[in-house]
C-alpha positions as CSV (number, residue, x, y, z in Angstrom):
1,M,157.6,108.8,22.5
2,S,156.5,105.9,23.7
3,F,154.7,104.9,20.4
4,I,157.9,104.1,18.3
5,G,158.3,100.6,17.5
6,K,154.8,99.8,18.8
7,K,152.5,98.5,16.4
8,Y,148.7,99.3,16.4
9,K,145.6,97.4,14.6
10,L,142.6,99.1,13.5
11,E,139.3,98.4,16.0
12,K,136.7,100.9,15.2
13,S,136.3,103.1,12.0
14,E,134.0,106.2,11.7
15,N,132.6,108.1,8.6
16,F,135.7,106.4,6.7
17,D,133.6,105.7,3.5
18,E,132.4,109.4,3.7
19,Y,136.1,110.7,3.8
20,M,137.3,108.5,0.8
21,K,134.2,109.5,-1.2
22,E,135.2,113.1,-0.3
23,L,138.9,112.4,-1.8
24,G,137.2,111.0,-4.9
25,V,138.1,107.3,-4.1
26,G,136.1,105.0,-6.5
27,M,133.4,102.4,-5.1
28,I,135.7,99.3,-5.5
29,M,138.6,101.0,-3.7
30,R,136.3,102.2,-1.1
31,K,134.7,98.7,-0.3
32,A,138.4,97.7,0.0
33,G,139.4,100.0,2.4
34,N,136.8,99.6,4.5
35,S,136.9,95.9,4.7
36,V,140.3,95.6,6.1
37,S,141.8,96.3,9.4
38,P,145.5,97.4,9.0
39,T,148.2,97.7,11.4
40,V,150.4,100.7,11.8
41,E,153.8,101.0,12.8
42,V,156.1,104.1,13.4
43,T,159.9,103.6,13.7
44,Q,162.8,105.9,13.8
45,D,166.3,106.0,12.8
46,G,168.1,109.2,13.7
47,D,166.1,112.0,12.5
48,T,164.1,109.9,10.0
49,Y,161.0,108.7,10.8
50,T,159.0,105.5,8.9
51,L,155.4,105.0,8.9
52,T,154.2,101.7,7.7
53,T,150.5,100.7,7.4
54,T,150.1,97.1,6.5
55,S,147.1,95.3,5.6
56,T,146.0,92.1,3.3
57,F,144.8,94.4,0.5
58,K,147.7,96.9,0.4
59,T,151.0,98.1,2.4
60,S,152.3,101.8,2.6
61,T,155.5,102.9,3.7
62,I,156.6,106.3,4.1
63,S,159.7,107.8,5.5
64,F,160.2,111.4,6.4
65,K,161.9,114.0,8.5
66,L,160.0,116.2,11.0
67,G,159.0,119.6,9.5
68,E,160.3,118.5,5.8
69,E,158.3,118.4,2.8
70,F,158.3,115.2,1.1
71,D,156.4,113.3,-2.2
72,E,153.8,110.8,-1.2
73,E,151.7,108.1,-3.2
74,T,148.9,107.7,-1.2
75,L,146.9,104.2,-0.6
76,D,144.4,105.2,-3.0
77,G,147.2,106.2,-5.7
78,R,147.1,109.9,-5.4
79,K,150.4,111.8,-5.8
80,V,150.7,114.4,-2.6
81,K,153.2,116.7,-0.9
82,S,153.3,116.0,2.6
83,I,154.6,117.7,5.7
84,I,154.5,115.9,9.2
85,T,155.0,117.4,12.6
86,L,155.3,116.2,16.0
87,E,153.9,117.6,19.3
88,G,153.8,115.5,22.2
89,N,152.5,112.2,21.1
90,K,150.6,113.7,18.3
91,L,151.7,113.5,14.7
92,T,149.9,115.9,12.4
93,Q,150.2,115.2,8.6
94,E,149.3,118.0,5.8
95,Q,148.7,116.2,2.8
96,K,148.9,119.1,-0.4
97,G,147.4,118.3,-3.8
98,D,144.3,118.7,-5.6
99,K,142.3,117.7,-2.7
100,P,144.2,118.9,0.4
101,S,143.7,117.0,3.7
102,T,145.1,116.5,7.3
103,I,145.4,113.4,9.3
104,V,146.3,113.6,12.9
105,R,147.6,110.4,14.8
106,E,147.4,110.6,18.3
107,F,149.2,108.0,20.4
108,T,148.2,106.9,24.0
109,D,149.7,103.8,26.0
110,G,147.3,101.3,24.5
111,E,145.6,103.1,21.4
112,L,146.2,105.3,18.3
113,I,143.6,107.7,17.5
114,T,143.6,108.6,13.8
115,T,141.6,111.9,12.8
116,L,141.3,112.1,9.0
117,T,139.6,115.6,7.8
118,I,139.1,117.0,4.0
119,G,136.9,120.0,4.1
120,S,134.0,119.3,6.5
121,V,134.2,115.5,6.3
122,K,136.1,113.8,9.4
123,S,136.8,110.3,10.0
124,V,138.0,109.1,13.1
125,R,139.7,105.4,13.2
126,T,140.7,103.7,16.7
127,Y,143.5,101.4,16.6
128,K,144.5,99.0,19.7
129,A,148.2,98.6,20.4
130,V,148.9,94.9,19.5
């Protein structure tokens, strides 16, 4: 798990506006979401992981244990139940709520590829290690 403690900054984003639209995110929030380049960091303390997403617009921190459901408020204000699993260097998050979605975060030595899926809409966001 070489990604623990590393920071990754957004470099490229594909189809994120469509993904946010499908979630029901309003135009102003979508514009803000598309204009920032957040930094993502995963830390670990025992069996608890913390995923922090930081930008000039908003900061989100979620703490979780692998395979255990938890309550989450998303960056766009939705309240969902999430469960995150780890397979190799891939964190898979299932968000359950009005609009279920899946977020797969795949870590390599120098980057993080995040694939967000809701229904038939998919967004791929590429982050580089900083």
